[in-house]
LOVOBA-272550 format. One line per 2 residues: number of its first residue (from 1); their letters; for each residue x, y, z of N, C-alpha, C. Coordinates in steps of 0.05 Angstrom, whole numbers. Each point is the difference from the previous one (the first is absolute). Layout:
BEGIN
NUM) a) X Y Z X Y Z X Y Z; ...;
//
This chain:
BEGIN
1) mt) 548 17 -1238 -12 23 -14 -16 17 20; 3 26 -2 -14 18 18 -28 7 -10;
3) ds) -20 0 18 -27 8 -8 -1 30 -4; -6 9 -25 0 28 -6 -28 13 3;
5) ta) -18 -15 11 -28 10 4 0 19 23; -11 24 -5 -3 21 20 -24 -7 17;
7) ph) -4 14 23 -23 -5 16 -26 2 -16; -20 -15 8 -27 -1 -13 2 -12 -28;
9) gn) 20 -16 -6 1 -14 -25 8 18 -23; 9 24 5 8 19 -21 28 -7 -9;
11) tk) 4 -4 -26 27 -7 -11 15 25 -10; -12 24 2 14 24 -9 21 8 21;
13) tp) 19 16 -10 21 10 18 -12 17 22; 7 -5 25 -11 16 22 13 28 0;
15) ft) -15 19 8 9 28 3 -4 9 28; 12 23 8 -5 13 25 -8 28 -6;
17) lt) -23 8 12 -10 28 -3 9 15 25; 14 22 -4 10 17 22 -17 25 0;
19) yg) -12 6 23 -16 25 1 -2 10 29; -7 25 2 -5 12 26 -20 22 -4;
21) mr) -17 5 21 -20 21 -2 0 16 26; -8 25 -4 -3 18 23 -20 21 -8;
23) ld) -20 5 17 -20 20 -6 3 23 20; 7 24 -11 4 23 17 -21 21 -6;
25) pg) -9 15 21 -18 22 -5 15 22 -16; -15 15 -16 13 21 -16 8 -10 -27;
27) tg) 17 15 -13 8 -8 -27 30 -1 -2; 9 -16 -19 28 -2 -6 5 9 -28;
29) ae) 25 3 -6 8 8 -27 -4 -24 -19; -21 1 -16 -6 -23 -17 21 -5 -22;
31) ea) 14 21 -7 20 -4 -21 26 -12 11; 2 -3 26 25 -12 12 -2 -31 -2;
33) hp) 19 -12 -13 1 -29 -3 28 -9 7; 8 1 26 27 -8 7 5 -30 -4;
35) hm) 24 -6 -7 8 -28 -2 14 -8 26; -9 -22 11 12 -9 26 15 -26 -5;
37) ai) 24 -1 12 17 -25 -2 -12 -21 17; 1 -25 -10 -10 -23 16 21 -23 -3;
39) vl) 0 -18 20 16 -24 -2 -19 -23 -5; 5 -14 -22 -17 -22 -8 7 -26 16;
41) pd) -19 -19 0 5 -25 16 26 -14 -6; 10 2 -25 25 -13 -7 25 16 7;
43) gs) -5 23 13 23 17 9 7 22 -20; -10 -2 -24 6 21 -20 -17 25 7;
45) tg) 7 22 -13 -15 25 5 -16 8 -24; -21 15 5 -17 10 -21 -12 27 10;
47) si) -20 9 -14 -13 24 8 -30 -1 -6; -16 14 15 -28 2 -5 -7 30 -1;
49) tl) -21 6 -15 -10 28 -2 -23 4 19; 1 21 16 -22 6 18 -19 19 -14;
51) hv) -25 -7 0 -21 15 -13 -18 14 20; -9 24 -6 -17 15 18 -27 4 -14;
53) in) -22 -6 14 -26 4 -11 -15 18 20; -10 23 -9 -15 18 17 -30 -3 -6;
55) gt) -16 6 21 -29 0 -3 -13 -10 25; -26 -4 -2 -15 -12 23 8 -29 2;
57) pe) -5 -13 23 6 -29 2 -13 -16 -23; -24 7 -7 -14 -15 -22 14 5 -27;
59) ei) 8 25 -5 14 6 -25 27 -14 -1; 14 0 22 27 -13 2 -3 -30 -5;
61) ka) -20 -12 13 -4 -29 -4 -6 -7 -29; -17 16 -13 -7 -5 -28 24 2 -18;
63) rl) 16 21 4 24 4 -17 21 -22 6; 3 -7 25 18 -22 7 -7 -26 -13;
65) le) -26 -7 0 -9 -25 -12 4 1 -30; -4 24 -13 5 2 -28 30 -4 -6;
67) sv) 17 11 17 29 -2 -3 9 -29 2; -12 -15 20 8 -28 4 -9 -16 -25;
69) da) -24 5 -10 -9 -14 -24 19 5 -23; 7 26 -4 18 7 -22 27 -13 3;
71) ff) 10 -1 24 26 -12 6 0 -30 -9; -21 -15 7 -1 -28 -7 -6 -4 -29;
73) ei) -14 19 -13 -4 -2 -29 27 3 -15; 17 18 9 26 3 -12 17 -25 3;
75) ya) 0 -12 24 16 -24 4 -11 -24 -14; -26 -1 -5 -13 -22 -14 10 0 -29;
77) et) 8 23 -11 8 2 -28 30 -8 -3; 15 -3 22 28 -6 -3 5 -30 1;
//
């Protein structure tokens, strides 16, 4: 029998979070949310949406942290 316990004694299904960040001077088109193709670890393909947040570094950080919290709240409900 295979041990299904994930690292740190967690028995929930493990997930992989895919992300990337880049901070550029100036502003970007906040309404642009392009979908980018990705290759998943099992060889299948998927897509991720790139989000743009404009503001000062402090404003960007605050909005990013709010988005991360919201993201995990959504997944906690599924």
